[in-house]
N, CA and C atoms of all chains as a GROMACS GRO file, in nm:
protein
  657
    1GLN      N    1   8.958  10.081   9.866
    1GLN     CA    2   8.960   9.934   9.869
    1GLN      C    3   8.853   9.878   9.776
    2ALA      N    4   8.890   9.778   9.701
    2ALA     CA    5   8.798   9.720   9.604
    2ALA      C    6   8.682   9.650   9.673
    3VAL      N    7   8.573   9.637   9.600
    3VAL     CA    8   8.458   9.561   9.647
    3VAL      C    9   8.443   9.438   9.560
    4VAL      N   10   8.430   9.323   9.623
    4VAL     CA   11   8.416   9.196   9.553
    4VAL      C   12   8.272   9.147   9.569
    5THR      N   13   8.208   9.113   9.457
    5THR     CA   14   8.066   9.079   9.460
    5THR      C   15   8.040   8.933   9.424
    6GLN      N   16   7.950   8.872   9.499
    6GLN     CA   17   7.904   8.735   9.472
    6GLN      C   18   7.752   8.733   9.479
    7GLU      N   19   7.692   8.633   9.416
    7GLU     CA   20   7.549   8.613   9.429
    7GLU      C   21   7.518   8.579   9.576
    8PRO      N   22   7.419   8.643   9.636
    8PRO     CA   23   7.390   8.612   9.777
    8PRO      C   24   7.343   8.468   9.798
    9SER      N   25   7.268   8.416   9.704
    9SER     CA   26   7.219   8.280   9.719
    9SER      C   27   7.191   8.218   9.583
   10LEU      N   28   7.210   8.088   9.575
   10LEU     CA   29   7.179   8.010   9.456
   10LEU      C   30   7.123   7.875   9.498
   11THR      N   31   7.039   7.819   9.414
   11THR     CA   32   6.984   7.686   9.440
   11THR      C   33   7.012   7.597   9.320
   12VAL      N   34   7.050   7.472   9.348
   12VAL     CA   35   7.077   7.376   9.242
   12VAL      C   36   7.009   7.244   9.280
   13SER      N   37   6.961   7.174   9.180
   13SER     CA   38   6.902   7.043   9.205
   13SER      C   39   7.010   6.938   9.218
   14PRO      N   40   6.986   6.834   9.296
   14PRO     CA   41   7.085   6.725   9.303
   14PRO      C   42   7.116   6.672   9.163
   15GLY      N   43   7.247   6.661   9.134
   15GLY     CA   44   7.290   6.618   9.002
   15GLY      C   45   7.300   6.730   8.901
   16GLY      N   46   7.254   6.846   8.936
   16GLY     CA   47   7.255   6.959   8.845
   16GLY      C   48   7.388   7.034   8.845
   17THR      N   49   7.392   7.136   8.761
   17THR     CA   50   7.512   7.220   8.744
   17THR      C   51   7.480   7.364   8.782
   18VAL      N   52   7.572   7.426   8.852
   18VAL     CA   53   7.555   7.566   8.891
   18VAL      C   54   7.690   7.635   8.885
   19THR      N   55   7.686   7.765   8.849
   19THR     CA   56   7.809   7.845   8.844
   19THR      C   57   7.797   7.963   8.938
   20LEU      N   58   7.891   7.975   9.029
   20LEU     CA   59   7.902   8.088   9.119
   20LEU      C   60   8.004   8.185   9.061
   21THR      N   61   7.977   8.314   9.072
   21THR     CA   62   8.070   8.410   9.014
   21THR      C   63   8.123   8.508   9.119
   22CYS      N   64   8.234   8.572   9.084
   22CYS     CA   65   8.307   8.662   9.174
   22CYS      C   66   8.358   8.779   9.092
   23GLY      N   67   8.297   8.895   9.111
   23GLY     CA   68   8.334   9.013   9.034
   23GLY      C   69   8.408   9.116   9.118
   24SER      N   70   8.477   9.205   9.049
   24SER     CA   71   8.556   9.309   9.115
   24SER      C   72   8.510   9.448   9.071
   25SER      N   73   8.503   9.540   9.167
   25SER     CA   74   8.464   9.677   9.136
   25SER      C   75   8.569   9.751   9.055
   26THR      N   76   8.690   9.697   9.047
   26THR     CA   77   8.799   9.764   8.975
   26THR      C   78   8.802   9.726   8.828
   27GLY      N   79   8.720   9.629   8.787
   27GLY     CA   80   8.718   9.588   8.648
   27GLY      C   81   8.720   9.436   8.636
   28ALA      N   82   8.765   9.390   8.520
   28ALA     CA   83   8.764   9.246   8.495
   28ALA      C   84   8.858   9.173   8.590
   29VAL      N   85   8.813   9.057   8.635
   29VAL     CA   86   8.899   8.969   8.714
   29VAL      C   87   8.989   8.894   8.617
   30THR      N   88   9.117   8.890   8.647
   30THR     CA   89   9.214   8.820   8.563
   30THR      C   90   9.289   8.716   8.645
   31SER      N   91   9.378   8.644   8.579
   31SER     CA   92   9.458   8.546   8.651
   31SER      C   93   9.547   8.613   8.755
   32GLY      N   94   9.576   8.740   8.735
   32GLY     CA   95   9.657   8.815   8.830
   32GLY      C   96   9.590   8.842   8.963
   33HIS      N   97   9.458   8.816   8.971
   33HIS     CA   98   9.388   8.827   9.099
   33HIS      C   99   9.398   8.700   9.182
   34TYR      N  100   9.453   8.594   9.123
   34TYR     CA  101   9.477   8.468   9.196
   34TYR      C  102   9.354   8.428   9.278
   35ALA      N  103   9.241   8.416   9.214
   35ALA     CA  104   9.115   8.391   9.284
   35ALA      C  105   9.119   8.261   9.363
   36TYR      N  106   9.067   8.271   9.484
   36TYR     CA  107   9.047   8.156   9.570
   36TYR      C  108   8.896   8.137   9.590
   37TRP      N  109   8.858   8.013   9.609
   37TRP     CA  110   8.721   7.978   9.647
   37TRP      C  111   8.727   7.891   9.772
   38PHE      N  112   8.645   7.927   9.871
   38PHE     CA  113   8.641   7.856   9.997
   38PHE      C  114   8.498   7.807  10.023
   39GLN      N  115   8.490   7.692  10.084
   39GLN     CA  116   8.362   7.634  10.124
   39GLN      C  117   8.354   7.635  10.277
   40GLN      N  118   8.242   7.678  10.330
   40GLN     CA  119   8.223   7.674  10.474
   40GLN      C  120   8.086   7.616  10.507
   41LYS      N  121   8.085   7.512  10.588
   41LYS     CA  122   7.961   7.454  10.637
   41LYS      C  123   7.936   7.501  10.780
   42PRO      N  124   7.811   7.501  10.824
   42PRO     CA  125   7.780   7.554  10.957
   42PRO      C  126   7.863   7.488  11.067
   43GLY      N  127   7.920   7.571  11.153
   43GLY     CA  128   7.997   7.521  11.266
   43GLY      C  129   8.137   7.473  11.233
   44GLN      N  130   8.178   7.489  11.108
   44GLN     CA  131   8.311   7.442  11.067
   44GLN      C  132   8.398   7.557  11.020
   45ALA      N  133   8.528   7.536  11.026
   45ALA     CA  134   8.620   7.630  10.963
   45ALA      C  135   8.607   7.618  10.811
   46PRO      N  136   8.633   7.726  10.740
   46PRO     CA  137   8.633   7.716  10.594
   46PRO      C  138   8.743   7.622  10.545
   47ARG      N  139   8.729   7.577  10.422
   47ARG     CA  140   8.838   7.505  10.358
   47ARG      C  141   8.845   7.546  10.212
   48THR      N  142   8.964   7.534  10.156
   48THR     CA  143   8.989   7.580  10.020
   48THR      C  144   8.939   7.478   9.920
   49VAL      N  145   8.863   7.525   9.822
   49VAL     CA  146   8.816   7.442   9.713
   49VAL      C  147   8.904   7.462   9.590
   50ILE      N  148   8.930   7.589   9.557
   50ILE     CA  149   9.008   7.627   9.440
   50ILE      C  150   9.105   7.737   9.482
   51TYR      N  151   9.228   7.732   9.429
   51TYR     CA  152   9.322   7.841   9.450
   51TYR      C  153   9.389   7.878   9.318
   52ASP      N  154   9.436   8.002   9.311
   52ASP     CA  155   9.498   8.053   9.189
   52ASP      C  156   9.410   8.026   9.066
   53THR      N  157   9.285   8.062   9.079
   53THR     CA  158   9.182   8.059   8.974
   53THR      C  159   9.133   7.919   8.938
   54THR      N  160   9.225   7.826   8.915
   54THR     CA  161   9.184   7.696   8.859
   54THR      C  162   9.235   7.574   8.935
   55ASN      N  163   9.323   7.592   9.031
   55ASN     CA  164   9.388   7.478   9.095
   55ASN      C  165   9.305   7.420   9.208
   56LYS      N  166   9.302   7.289   9.217
   56LYS     CA  167   9.224   7.220   9.319
   56LYS      C  168   9.313   7.175   9.434
   57GLN      N  169   9.255   7.175   9.553
   57GLN     CA  170   9.321   7.115   9.668
   57GLN      C  171   9.314   6.962   9.653
   58SER      N  172   9.395   6.894   9.731
   58SER     CA  173   9.399   6.748   9.721
   58SER      C  174   9.263   6.684   9.751
   59TRP      N  175   9.183   6.751   9.835
   59TRP     CA  176   9.055   6.696   9.876
   59TRP      C  177   8.941   6.737   9.782
   60THR      N  178   8.963   6.831   9.691
   60THR     CA  179   8.855   6.888   9.611
   60THR      C  180   8.799   6.785   9.513
   61PRO      N  181   8.670   6.757   9.523
   61PRO     CA  182   8.608   6.661   9.428
   61PRO      C  183   8.619   6.711   9.284
   62ALA      N  184   8.624   6.618   9.191
   62ALA     CA  185   8.638   6.651   9.049
   62ALA      C  186   8.521   6.732   8.996
   63ARG      N  187   8.408   6.728   9.063
   63ARG     CA  188   8.288   6.800   9.015
   63ARG      C  189   8.300   6.952   9.032
   64PHE      N  190   8.401   6.998   9.108
   64PHE     CA  191   8.425   7.141   9.122
   64PHE      C  192   8.533   7.184   9.021
   65SER      N  193   8.512   7.300   8.958
   65SER     CA  194   8.617   7.355   8.873
   65SER      C  195   8.614   7.507   8.882
   66GLY      N  196   8.733   7.568   8.864
   66GLY     CA  197   8.745   7.712   8.867
   66GLY      C  198   8.786   7.765   8.731
   67SER      N  199   8.742   7.887   8.700
   67SER     CA  200   8.773   7.946   8.570
   67SER      C  201   8.753   8.097   8.576
   68LEU      N  202   8.785   8.163   8.462
   68LEU     CA  203   8.747   8.302   8.440
   68LEU      C  204   8.636   8.302   8.336
   69LEU      N  205   8.530   8.379   8.366
   69LEU     CA  206   8.411   8.374   8.280
   69LEU      C  207   8.350   8.513   8.274
   70GLY      N  208   8.351   8.572   8.155
   70GLY     CA  209   8.285   8.701   8.138
   70GLY      C  210   8.339   8.810   8.228
   71GLY      N  211   8.470   8.812   8.252
   71GLY     CA  212   8.530   8.916   8.335
   71GLY      C  213   8.520   8.890   8.484
   72LYS      N  214   8.478   8.770   8.520
   72LYS     CA  215   8.467   8.733   8.662
   72LYS      C  216   8.538   8.600   8.685
   73ALA      N  217   8.572   8.575   8.810
   73ALA     CA  218   8.614   8.441   8.848
   73ALA      C  219   8.488   8.357   8.868
   74ALA      N  220   8.496   8.230   8.836
   74ALA     CA  221   8.379   8.144   8.843
   74ALA      C  222   8.414   8.011   8.908
   75LEU      N  223   8.320   7.961   8.984
   75LEU     CA  224   8.328   7.827   9.043
   75LEU      C  225   8.210   7.749   8.989
   76THR      N  226   8.236   7.643   8.915
   76THR     CA  227   8.131   7.561   8.858
   76THR      C  228   8.125   7.427   8.929
   77LEU      N  229   8.005   7.391   8.966
   77LEU     CA  230   7.979   7.263   9.030
   77LEU      C  231   7.893   7.181   8.934
   78SER      N  232   7.948   7.071   8.887
   78SER     CA  233   7.877   6.986   8.790
   78SER      C  234   7.842   6.852   8.856
   79GLY      N  235   7.713   6.827   8.871
   79GLY     CA  236   7.670   6.706   8.940
   79GLY      C  237   7.664   6.728   9.091
   80ALA      N  238   7.585   6.829   9.131
   80ALA     CA  239   7.579   6.869   9.272
   80ALA      C  240   7.533   6.754   9.361
   81GLN      N  241   7.595   6.746   9.476
   81GLN     CA  242   7.561   6.647   9.578
   81GLN      C  243   7.505   6.717   9.701
   82PRO      N  244   7.424   6.650   9.780
   82PRO     CA  245   7.369   6.715   9.901
   82PRO      C  246   7.478   6.772   9.992
   83GLU      N  247   7.592   6.706   9.997
   83GLU     CA  248   7.700   6.753  10.085
   83GLU      C  249   7.769   6.879  10.034
   84ASP      N  250   7.732   6.924   9.915
   84ASP     CA  251   7.789   7.049   9.862
   84ASP      C  252   7.714   7.172   9.912
   85GLU      N  253   7.603   7.151   9.981
   85GLU     CA  254   7.528   7.264  10.036
   85GLU      C  255   7.615   7.333  10.142
   86ALA      N  256   7.640   7.462  10.122
   86ALA     CA  257   7.735   7.535  10.207
   86ALA      C  258   7.737   7.681  10.165
   87GLU      N  259   7.813   7.759  10.238
   87GLU     CA  260   7.844   7.896  10.200
   87GLU      C  261   7.977   7.892  10.125
   88TYR      N  262   7.982   7.965  10.014
   88TYR     CA  263   8.104   7.970   9.933
   88TYR      C  264   8.152   8.115   9.925
   89TYR      N  265   8.280   8.134   9.956
   89TYR     CA  266   8.341   8.267   9.952
   89TYR      C  267   8.452   8.271   9.848
   90CYS      N  268   8.460   8.381   9.775
   90CYS     CA  269   8.576   8.402   9.689
   90CYS      C  270   8.666   8.507   9.753
   91LEU      N  271   8.792   8.501   9.716
   91LEU     CA  272   8.894   8.595   9.766
   91LEU      C  273   8.980   8.636   9.648
   92LEU      N  274   8.995   8.766   9.629
   92LEU     CA  275   9.078   8.818   9.520
   92LEU      C  276   9.198   8.892   9.578
   93SER      N  277   9.311   8.879   9.509
   93SER     CA  278   9.433   8.950   9.547
   93SER      C  279   9.450   9.074   9.460
   94TYR      N  280   9.489   9.183   9.523
   94TYR     CA  281   9.512   9.309   9.451
   94TYR      C  282   9.658   9.349   9.470
   95SER      N  283   9.747   9.266   9.419
   95SER     CA  284   9.893   9.291   9.428
   95SER      C  285   9.937   9.310   9.572
   96GLY      N  286   9.888   9.225   9.658
   96GLY     CA  287   9.926   9.230   9.800
   96GLY      C  288   9.802   9.221   9.887
   97PRO      N  289   9.728   9.331   9.902
   97PRO     CA  290   9.604   9.325   9.980
   97PRO      C  291   9.502   9.233   9.911
   98ARG      N  292   9.415   9.175   9.994
   98ARG     CA  293   9.313   9.085   9.939
   98ARG      C  294   9.176   9.126   9.992
   99VAL      N  295   9.075   9.086   9.919
   99VAL     CA  296   8.938   9.121   9.956
   99VAL      C  297   8.848   8.999   9.935
  100PHE      N  298   8.765   8.971  10.034
  100PHE     CA  299   8.664   8.866  10.022
  100PHE      C  300   8.537   8.919   9.960
  101GLY      N  301   8.468   8.832   9.888
  101GLY     CA  302   8.330   8.858   9.854
  101GLY      C  303   8.241   8.830   9.974
  102GLY      N  304   8.115   8.867   9.960
  102GLY     CA  305   8.022   8.852  10.071
  102GLY      C  306   7.971   8.711  10.093
  103GLY      N  307   8.003   8.622  10.000
  103GLY     CA  308   7.961   8.483  10.015
  103GLY      C  309   7.836   8.450   9.937
  104THR      N  310   7.826   8.326   9.890
  104THR     CA  311   7.706   8.274   9.824
  104THR      C  312   7.657   8.154   9.903
  105LYS      N  313   7.533   8.161   9.945
  105LYS     CA  314   7.473   8.045  10.013
  105LYS      C  315   7.416   7.953   9.908
  106LEU      N  316   7.477   7.836   9.893
  106LEU     CA  317   7.434   7.739   9.792
  106LEU      C  318   7.345   7.634   9.858
  107THR      N  319   7.226   7.624   9.804
  107THR     CA  320   7.130   7.523   9.851
  107THR      C  321   7.117   7.415   9.746
  108VAL      N  322   7.126   7.289   9.787
  108VAL     CA  323   7.105   7.175   9.697
  108VAL      C  324   6.969   7.116   9.731
  109LEU      N  325   6.875   7.139   9.640
  109LEU     CA  326   6.735   7.104   9.668
  109LEU      C  327   6.662   7.060   9.544
  110VAL      N  328   9.858   6.805  10.656
  110VAL     CA  329   9.896   6.944  10.684
  110VAL      C  330   9.814   6.995  10.800
  111GLN      N  331   9.882   7.061  10.891
  111GLN     CA  332   9.813   7.122  11.005
  111GLN      C  333   9.859   7.264  11.027
  112LEU      N  334   9.764   7.352  11.053
  112LEU     CA  335   9.792   7.486  11.099
  112LEU      C  336   9.720   7.501  11.232
  113VAL      N  337   9.794   7.531  11.338
  113VAL     CA  338   9.736   7.536  11.472
  113VAL      C  339   9.757   7.674  11.531
  114GLU      N  340   9.645   7.745  11.551
  114GLU     CA  341   9.652   7.878  11.609
  114GLU      C  342   9.647   7.870  11.762
  115SER      N  343   9.705   7.970  11.824
  115SER     CA  344   9.698   7.984  11.969
  115SER      C  345   9.710   8.132  12.005
  116GLY      N  346   9.677   8.164  12.131
  116GLY     CA  347   9.697   8.300  12.178
  116GLY      C  348   9.571   8.383  12.191
  117GLY      N  349   9.458   8.329  12.148
  117GLY     CA  350   9.334   8.404  12.160
  117GLY      C  351   9.286   8.413  12.304
  118GLY      N  352   9.183   8.493  12.326
  118GLY     CA  353   9.129   8.506  12.460
  118GLY      C  354   9.051   8.634  12.477
  119LEU      N  355   9.024   8.667  12.602
  119LEU     CA  356   8.947   8.786  12.636
  119LEU      C  357   9.044   8.899  12.673
  120VAL      N  358   9.022   9.016  12.615
  120VAL     CA  359   9.108   9.132  12.643
  120VAL      C  360   9.020   9.256  12.648
  121GLN      N  361   9.061   9.352  12.727
  121GLN     CA  362   8.986   9.477  12.738
  121GLN      C  363   9.017   9.568  12.618
  122PRO      N  364   8.924   9.655  12.584
  122PRO     CA  365   8.952   9.753  12.478
  122PRO      C  366   9.078   9.832  12.510
  123GLY      N  367   9.161   9.849  12.406
  123GLY     CA  368   9.290   9.915  12.421
  123GLY      C  369   9.403   9.820  12.453
  124GLY      N  370   9.370   9.696  12.482
  124GLY     CA  371   9.471   9.598  12.518
  124GLY      C  372   9.539   9.535  12.398
  125SER      N  373   9.625   9.438  12.426
  125SER     CA  374   9.704   9.371  12.321
  125SER      C  375   9.694   9.220  12.335
  126LEU      N  376   9.710   9.153  12.223
  126LEU     CA  377   9.720   9.007  12.217
  126LEU      C  378   9.816   8.970  12.104
  127ARG      N  379   9.880   8.854  12.118
  127ARG     CA  380   9.962   8.803  12.009
  127ARG      C  381   9.914   8.664  11.972
  128LEU      N  382   9.868   8.650  11.849
  128LEU     CA  383   9.828   8.520  11.797
  128LEU      C  384   9.949   8.452  11.732
  129SER      N  385   9.954   8.321  11.749
  129SER     CA  386  10.057   8.240  11.684
  129SER      C  387   9.991   8.131  11.603
  130CYS      N  388  10.061   8.085  11.500
  130CYS     CA  389  10.013   7.976  11.416
  130CYS      C  390  10.134   7.890  11.381
  131GLU      N  391  10.126   7.765  11.416
  131GLU     CA  392  10.237   7.672  11.388
  131GLU      C  393  10.194   7.575  11.280
  132ALA      N  394  10.280   7.560  11.180
  132ALA     CA  395  10.251   7.473  11.066
  132ALA      C  396  10.328   7.342  11.076
  133SER      N  397  10.267   7.237  11.028
  133SER     CA  398  10.335   7.107  11.024
  133SER      C  399  10.300   7.036  10.894
  134ASP      N  400  10.391   6.947  10.849
  134ASP     CA  401  10.372   6.872  10.725
  134ASP      C  402  10.341   6.964  10.608
  135PHE      N  403  10.420   7.069  10.598
  135PHE     CA  404  10.385   7.177  10.507
  135PHE      C  405  10.511   7.258  10.479
  136THR      N  406  10.539   7.286  10.350
  136THR     CA  407  10.658   7.364  10.315
  136THR      C  408  10.627   7.511  10.339
  137PHE      N  409  10.624   7.548  10.465
  137PHE     CA  410  10.578   7.678  10.511
  137PHE      C  411  10.650   7.791  10.439
  138SER      N  412  10.776   7.782  10.419
  138SER     CA  413  10.856   7.894  10.366
  138SER      C  414  10.826   7.926  10.220
  139TYR      N  415  10.750   7.842  10.153
  139TYR     CA  416  10.719   7.866  10.013
  139TYR      C  417  10.596   7.954   9.994
  140TYR      N  418  10.516   7.969  10.099
  140TYR     CA  419  10.381   8.021  10.084
  140TYR      C  420  10.360   8.161  10.141
  141TRP      N  421  10.282   8.243  10.070
  141TRP     CA  422  10.218   8.358  10.132
  141TRP      C  423  10.132   8.305  10.247
  142MET      N  424  10.129   8.380  10.356
  142MET     CA  425  10.044   8.343  10.468
  142MET      C  426   9.951   8.459  10.501
  143ASN      N  427   9.833   8.424  10.548
  143ASN     CA  428   9.729   8.523  10.575
  143ASN      C  429   9.670   8.505  10.714
  144TRP      N  430   9.617   8.613  10.767
  144TRP     CA  431   9.524   8.607  10.878
  144TRP      C  432   9.388   8.652  10.826
  145VAL      N  433   9.288   8.575  10.859
  145VAL     CA  434   9.150   8.602  10.818
  145VAL      C  435   9.065   8.595  10.944
  146ARG      N  436   8.966   8.683  10.956
  146ARG     CA  437   8.881   8.677  11.074
  146ARG      C  438   8.733   8.667  11.035
  147GLN      N  439   8.657   8.620  11.131
  147GLN     CA  440   8.514   8.601  11.108
  147GLN      C  441   8.438   8.624  11.238
  148VAL      N  442   8.351   8.723  11.235
  148VAL     CA  443   8.256   8.739  11.345
  148VAL      C  444   8.156   8.624  11.336
  149PRO      N  445   8.131   8.554  11.445
  149PRO     CA  446   8.036   8.441  11.439
  149PRO      C  447   7.906   8.479  11.373
  150GLY      N  448   7.866   8.399  11.273
  150GLY     CA  449   7.743   8.424  11.200
  150GLY      C  450   7.757   8.521  11.085
  151LYS      N  451   7.876   8.576  11.065
  151LYS     CA  452   7.899   8.674  10.958
  151LYS      C  453   7.998   8.618  10.856
  152GLY      N  454   8.033   8.700  10.758
  152GLY     CA  455   8.123   8.658  10.652
  152GLY      C  456   8.269   8.664  10.692
  153LEU      N  457   8.354   8.626  10.598
  153LEU     CA  458   8.498   8.626  10.619
  153LEU      C  459   8.556   8.762  10.586
  154GLU      N  460   8.655   8.803  10.665
  154GLU     CA  461   8.726   8.930  10.639
  154GLU      C  462   8.876   8.902  10.636
  155TRP      N  463   8.939   8.936  10.525
  155TRP     CA  464   9.084   8.926  10.517
  155TRP      C  465   9.146   9.035  10.604
  156VAL      N  466   9.248   8.999  10.683
  156VAL     CA  467   9.309   9.094  10.777
  156VAL      C  468   9.448   9.136  10.732
  157ALA      N  469   9.533   9.039  10.698
  157ALA     CA  470   9.671   9.071  10.665
  157ALA      C  471   9.735   8.953  10.594
  158ASP      N  472   9.841   8.984  10.515
  158ASP     CA  473   9.921   8.875  10.459
  158ASP      C  474  10.068   8.914  10.457
  159ILE      N  475  10.152   8.815  10.430
  159ILE     CA  476  10.297   8.836  10.433
  159ILE      C  477  10.362   8.747  10.328
  160ARG      N  478  10.460   8.802  10.259
  160ARG     CA  479  10.533   8.729  10.156
  160ARG      C  480  10.603   8.606  10.214
  161PRO      N  481  10.635   8.506  10.130
  161PRO     CA  482  10.705   8.388  10.181
  161PRO      C  483  10.835   8.420  10.256
  162ASP      N  484  10.908   8.522  10.208
  162ASP     CA  485  11.034   8.554  10.275
  162ASP      C  486  11.017   8.660  10.385
  163GLY      N  487  10.894   8.702  10.408
  163GLY     CA  488  10.866   8.799  10.513
  163GLY      C  489  10.900   8.942  10.478
  164SER      N  490  10.936   8.970  10.353
  164SER     CA  491  10.988   9.102  10.316
  164SER      C  492  10.880   9.208  10.299
  165GLU      N  493  10.755   9.167  10.288
  165GLU     CA  494  10.649   9.264  10.266
  165GLU      C  495  10.520   9.216  10.332
  166GLN      N  496  10.445   9.310  10.387
  166GLN     CA  497  10.320   9.277  10.454
  166GLN      C  498  10.211   9.374  10.406
  167PHE      N  499  10.089   9.325  10.407
  167PHE     CA  500   9.976   9.408  10.367
  167PHE      C  501   9.864   9.389  10.469
  168TYR      N  502   9.784   9.496  10.484
  168TYR     CA  503   9.680   9.496  10.587
  168TYR      C  504   9.550   9.556  10.534
  169VAL      N  505   9.440   9.510  10.590
  169VAL     CA  506   9.313   9.577  10.567
  169VAL      C  507   9.318   9.712  10.638
  170ASP      N  508   9.254   9.811  10.581
  170ASP     CA  509   9.264   9.948  10.634
  170ASP      C  510   9.229   9.956  10.783
  171SER      N  511   9.132   9.880  10.827
  171SER     CA  512   9.082   9.893  10.964
  171SER      C  513   9.183   9.850  11.071
  172VAL      N  514   9.290   9.779  11.032
  172VAL     CA  515   9.388   9.735  11.132
  172VAL      C  516   9.526   9.797  11.110
  173LYS      N  517   9.541   9.876  11.005
  173LYS     CA  518   9.672   9.938  10.977
  173LYS      C  519   9.715  10.023  11.095
  174GLY      N  520   9.843  10.007  11.133
  174GLY     CA  521   9.897  10.082  11.245
  174GLY      C  522   9.870  10.020  11.380
  175ARG      N  523   9.783   9.919  11.384
  175ARG     CA  524   9.752   9.852  11.512
  175ARG      C  525   9.798   9.707  11.513
  176PHE      N  526   9.788   9.640  11.398
  176PHE     CA  527   9.825   9.498  11.389
  176PHE      C  528   9.955   9.484  11.311
  177THR      N  529  10.034   9.382  11.347
  177THR     CA  530  10.157   9.352  11.275
  177THR      C  531  10.165   9.202  11.250
  178ILE      N  532  10.177   9.164  11.124
  178ILE     CA  533  10.195   9.025  11.086
  178ILE      C  534  10.344   8.997  11.070
  179SER      N  535  10.387   8.881  11.115
  179SER     CA  536  10.528   8.843  11.100
  179SER      C  537  10.536   8.691  11.091
  180ARG      N  538  10.654   8.643  11.054
  180ARG     CA  539  10.672   8.498  11.041
  180ARG      C  540  10.814   8.460  11.076
  181ASP      N  541  10.831   8.335  11.115
  181ASP     CA  542  10.961   8.277  11.139
  181ASP      C  543  10.964   8.145  11.063
  182ASN      N  544  11.028   8.146  10.945
  182ASN     CA  545  11.025   8.028  10.860
  182ASN      C  546  11.099   7.909  10.923
  183ALA      N  547  11.202   7.938  11.003
  183ALA     CA  548  11.276   7.830  11.069
  183ALA      C  549  11.186   7.756  11.168
  184LYS      N  550  11.094   7.828  11.230
  184LYS     CA  551  11.002   7.768  11.326
  184LYS      C  552  10.869   7.732  11.261
  185LYS      N  553  10.856   7.756  11.131
  185LYS     CA  554  10.730   7.732  11.061
  185LYS      C  555  10.614   7.798  11.135
  186SER      N  556  10.632   7.921  11.171
  186SER     CA  557  10.533   7.990  11.253
  186SER      C  558  10.497   8.125  11.196
  187LEU      N  559  10.369   8.161  11.213
  187LEU     CA  560  10.313   8.288  11.172
  187LEU      C  561  10.258   8.356  11.297
  188TYR      N  562  10.267   8.488  11.299
  188TYR     CA  563  10.224   8.563  11.416
  188TYR      C  564  10.135   8.681  11.375
  189LEU      N  565  10.053   8.725  11.468
  189LEU     CA  566   9.976   8.848  11.452
  189LEU      C  567   9.978   8.921  11.585
  190GLN      N  568  10.053   9.031  11.589
  190GLN     CA  569  10.055   9.115  11.708
  190GLN      C  570   9.942   9.217  11.695
  191MET      N  571   9.852   9.215  11.790
  191MET     CA  572   9.734   9.302  11.785
  191MET      C  573   9.738   9.400  11.902
  192ASN      N  574   9.752   9.527  11.871
  192ASN     CA  575   9.756   9.632  11.973
  192ASN      C  576   9.634   9.724  11.959
  193SER      N  577   9.610   9.802  12.061
  193SER     CA  578   9.498   9.898  12.061
  193SER      C  579   9.369   9.831  12.016
  194LEU      N  580   9.342   9.716  12.075
  194LEU     CA  581   9.226   9.638  12.032
  194LEU      C  582   9.096   9.710  12.060
  195ARG      N  583   9.002   9.689  11.969
  195ARG     CA  584   8.870   9.752  11.975
  195ARG      C  585   8.763   9.643  11.986
  196VAL      N  586   8.647   9.681  12.033
  196VAL     CA  587   8.536   9.585  12.043
  196VAL      C  588   8.508   9.521  11.908
  197GLU      N  589   8.521   9.599  11.802
  197GLU     CA  590   8.491   9.548  11.667
  197GLU      C  591   8.596   9.452  11.613
  198ASP      N  592   8.706   9.432  11.686
  198ASP     CA  593   8.805   9.331  11.648
  198ASP      C  594   8.765   9.191  11.698
  199THR      N  595   8.658   9.183  11.775
  199THR     CA  596   8.612   9.054  11.826
  199THR      C  597   8.574   8.963  11.710
  200ALA      N  598   8.636   8.846  11.705
  200ALA     CA  599   8.613   8.752  11.594
  200ALA      C  600   8.693   8.625  11.619
  201VAL      N  601   8.667   8.525  11.537
  201VAL     CA  602   8.754   8.409  11.528
  201VAL      C  603   8.860   8.442  11.423
  202TYR      N  604   8.986   8.423  11.459
  202TYR     CA  605   9.097   8.454  11.371
  202TYR      C  606   9.156   8.323  11.318
  203TYR      N  607   9.168   8.316  11.186
  203TYR     CA  608   9.221   8.198  11.119
  203TYR      C  609   9.355   8.228  11.054
  204CYS      N  610   9.444   8.134  11.065
  204CYS     CA  611   9.572   8.132  10.994
  204CYS      C  612   9.548   8.055  10.864
  205VAL      N  613   9.585   8.114  10.749
  205VAL     CA  614   9.546   8.057  10.620
  205VAL      C  615   9.661   8.063  10.520
  206SER      N  616   9.685   7.950  10.453
  206SER     CA  617   9.766   7.954  10.331
  206SER      C  618   9.672   7.908  10.219
  207THR      N  619   9.688   7.789  10.166
  207THR     CA  620   9.578   7.724  10.096
  207THR      C  621   9.511   7.628  10.193
  208TYR      N  622   9.566   7.615  10.311
  208TYR     CA  623   9.509   7.537  10.420
  208TYR      C  624   9.462   7.633  10.529
  209TRP      N  625   9.372   7.587  10.611
  209TRP     CA  626   9.316   7.668  10.718
  209TRP      C  627   9.343   7.605  10.854
  210GLY      N  628   9.369   7.693  10.952
  210GLY     CA  629   9.370   7.646  11.089
  210GLY      C  630   9.228   7.630  11.141
  211GLN      N  631   9.219   7.593  11.267
  211GLN     CA  632   9.087   7.570  11.328
  211GLN      C  633   9.028   7.700  11.383
  212GLY      N  634   9.110   7.802  11.393
  212GLY     CA  635   9.064   7.931  11.441
  212GLY      C  636   9.092   7.954  11.589
  213SER      N  637   9.108   8.081  11.624
  213SER     CA  638   9.132   8.122  11.763
  213SER      C  639   9.041   8.240  11.792
  214LEU      N  640   8.960   8.228  11.897
  214LEU     CA  641   8.863   8.332  11.929
  214LEU      C  642   8.928   8.445  12.007
  215VAL      N  643   8.910   8.565  11.956
  215VAL     CA  644   8.954   8.686  12.025
  215VAL      C  645   8.830   8.765  12.064
  216THR      N  646   8.817   8.793  12.191
  216THR     CA  647   8.702   8.869  12.242
  216THR      C  648   8.754   8.996  12.308
  217VAL      N  649   8.710   9.110  12.257
  217VAL     CA  650   8.749   9.239  12.313
  217VAL      C  651   8.628   9.297  12.382
  218SER      N  652   8.636   9.304  12.515
  218SER     CA  653   8.520   9.348  12.593
  218SER      C  654   8.566   9.395  12.730
  219SER      N  655   8.495   9.493  12.782
  219SER     CA  656   8.524   9.542  12.916
  219SER      C  657   8.440   9.466  13.019
   0.00000   0.00000   0.00000
């Protein structure tokens, strides 16, 4: 089973830009991994921010974007807001089975 | 869009439970569906998924042979039959497409 890696923690200043990444032990992440990004705040169920690498949910603020960057899936937050502080998880598909990354704790400070 | 899970609860090791998830305001039959679990305070773990037409299912190694995912597109419902439950299966179980349910707590304990 593949291992999916994320930065354990990142800090961004309010109004700043930060990129979270999601790598795979099997090699470069491609569009065929259909990367998902989820946001989870304490005491809440997760919710989808990005699906299929680049697509946004209806609720996803414009400041979030998904991409492929340097062989990894990436979630970029441009113009961070205090309410963006949360745990972010990526999920990769491996032609059926899927694997989560360990999560990135994003602090807006 | 709503995904509403039900069927969680307390069960002894070796026992069985069946989780259900009912979808509304959602073209359920178009989507891959997943079960994801989370031990409180820990990360997310993907458990199983199923094709839109139900023709193929995939599982994390730790539940293969014990859990079965299924769906009924006419009822807009997803299921997870969990047999031979272990203490380590204790978690909140979520029904997920690109939307998430609120979760259903499964506790395996004697």
